C-alpha positions as CSV (number, residue, x, y, z in Angstrom):
1,M,10.6,9.7,-3.3
2,D,10.9,13.2,-1.6
3,F,13.1,13.9,1.3
4,L,12.4,16.4,4.1
5,A,15.1,17.8,6.5
6,A,14.6,17.1,10.1
7,T,13.7,20.7,10.7
8,D,11.1,20.8,7.8
9,P,7.5,21.0,9.0
10,L,5.3,18.1,8.2
11,P,2.3,18.8,5.9
12,A,-0.5,20.6,7.6
13,G,-3.4,18.3,8.5
14,A,-1.3,15.2,8.3
15,L,-2.4,12.4,10.6
16,V,0.5,11.3,12.8
17,L,0.3,7.7,13.9
18,A,2.4,5.8,16.4
19,N,3.9,2.5,15.2
20,T,1.7,0.7,17.7
21,D,-1.6,2.1,16.4
22,D,-4.1,-0.3,14.9
23,L,-4.5,1.0,11.4
24,V,-7.5,-1.2,10.5
25,A,-9.4,0.1,13.5
26,R,-8.6,3.7,12.4
27,A,-9.2,3.1,8.7
28,A,-12.1,5.6,8.4
29,E,-10.1,8.3,10.2
30,I,-7.0,7.6,8.0
31,R,-9.0,7.9,4.7
32,G,-10.1,11.3,5.8
33,H,-6.5,12.7,5.6
34,D,-4.4,13.5,2.6
35,A,-1.2,12.5,4.4
36,V,-0.3,10.0,7.1
37,V,3.0,10.2,9.1
38,L,4.3,6.8,10.3
39,Q,6.8,7.0,13.2
40,F,10.1,5.2,13.5
41,P,10.9,5.7,17.3
42,K,14.2,3.8,16.8
43,W,15.8,2.8,13.5
44,T,15.8,-0.8,14.7
45,D,12.0,-0.9,15.1
46,G,10.5,-1.7,11.7
47,R,6.8,-1.8,12.5
48,A,6.1,1.4,10.4
49,Y,7.3,-0.6,7.4
50,S,4.5,-3.1,8.0
51,Q,2.0,-0.2,8.6
52,A,2.9,1.3,5.2
53,V,2.4,-2.0,3.4
54,L,-1.0,-2.4,5.2
55,L,-2.0,1.1,4.2
56,R,-1.1,0.6,0.6
57,G,-2.3,-3.0,0.3
58,R,-5.3,-3.8,2.5
59,L,-6.6,-0.3,3.1
60,R,-5.8,0.9,-0.4
61,Y,-4.7,4.3,0.9
62,T,-3.8,6.6,-1.9
63,G,-2.6,9.7,0.0
64,Q,0.9,10.5,1.0
65,V,2.7,8.2,3.4
66,I,5.6,9.9,5.2
67,A,8.3,8.3,7.4
68,S,9.5,10.3,10.4
69,G,11.5,9.8,13.5
70,D,14.8,7.9,13.7
71,V,15.0,7.5,9.9
72,M,18.5,6.9,8.4
73,A,19.6,7.4,4.8
74,D,20.2,3.7,4.2
75,M,16.6,2.9,4.9
76,A,15.4,4.7,1.8
77,P,15.2,1.7,-0.6
78,L,13.0,-0.3,1.7
79,L,10.9,2.7,2.6
80,R,10.2,3.2,-1.1
81,R,9.4,-0.4,-1.7
82,C,6.9,-0.4,1.3
83,G,5.0,2.6,-0.1
84,F,6.4,5.7,1.5
85,D,6.3,8.8,-0.6
86,R,8.3,11.2,1.6
87,V,10.9,10.7,4.2
88,Q,12.0,13.0,7.0
89,L,15.6,12.1,7.7
90,R,17.1,12.2,11.1
91,A,19.1,15.4,11.8
92,D,22.5,13.7,11.4
93,Q,21.7,12.1,8.0
94,R,22.7,13.6,4.6
95,L,20.2,14.0,1.8
96,E,22.9,13.0,-0.8
97,T,23.5,9.7,0.9
98,A,19.8,8.9,1.0
99,Q,19.4,9.8,-2.7
100,R,22.4,7.6,-3.6
101,A,21.0,4.7,-1.6
102,L,17.9,4.7,-3.8
103,G,20.1,3.8,-6.8
104,H,21.8,0.8,-5.3
105,F,19.2,-1.9,-6.1
106,D,17.6,-2.0,-9.5
107,S,15.9,-5.4,-9.2
108,H,14.6,-7.6,-6.4
109,Y,13.8,-11.2,-5.9
110,Q,10.4,-10.5,-4.4
111,R,7.8,-8.2,-6.0
112,T,5.9,-5.6,-4.0
113,L,2.2,-5.7,-3.7
114,A,1.8,-3.1,-6.5
115,E,4.1,-5.2,-8.7
116,R,2.1,-8.4,-8.0
117,S,-1.2,-6.7,-8.9
118,Q,0.2,-5.9,-12.3
119,R,0.2,-9.6,-13.0
120,T,3.6,-9.6,-14.7
121,P,6.2,-12.3,-14.1
122,A,8.9,-11.4,-11.6
123,K,12.2,-10.4,-13.1
124,R,15.3,-12.0,-11.7
125,P,18.7,-10.4,-11.9
126,A,20.6,-11.4,-15.0
127,D,23.4,-13.0,-12.9
128,A,21.0,-15.1,-10.8
129,P,20.8,-18.8,-11.8
130,A,17.5,-20.2,-13.0
131,V,15.8,-22.6,-10.6
132,A,14.1,-25.7,-12.0
133,A,10.7,-26.4,-10.6
């Protein structure tokens, strides 16, 4: 995952979408762009996470997905899992903190869409108890 400073320009020609936009209705327009910017108007509003999953899963979008707006460093692990390629951090956030946050979780209980499509069994953390079916 790449990080952009708050003052860095977004890629030229990127399609900027509000987190209220209907991505399915705009699918043809989205496919015509190499980069899509999904907005986080407030860090507590997670609709852009769902939009990223929709882009990668249902719409099979292969271009760059960029998070912008009120994006905090500790959001980085979930942003990556949802399919974001680049993140434009809020002005008061430190790049080093965001990079460090990416290393906190090396395994997850739920697989992402990409991991499910590989048809491999989910890994559970070594210290998690096995559950009988």
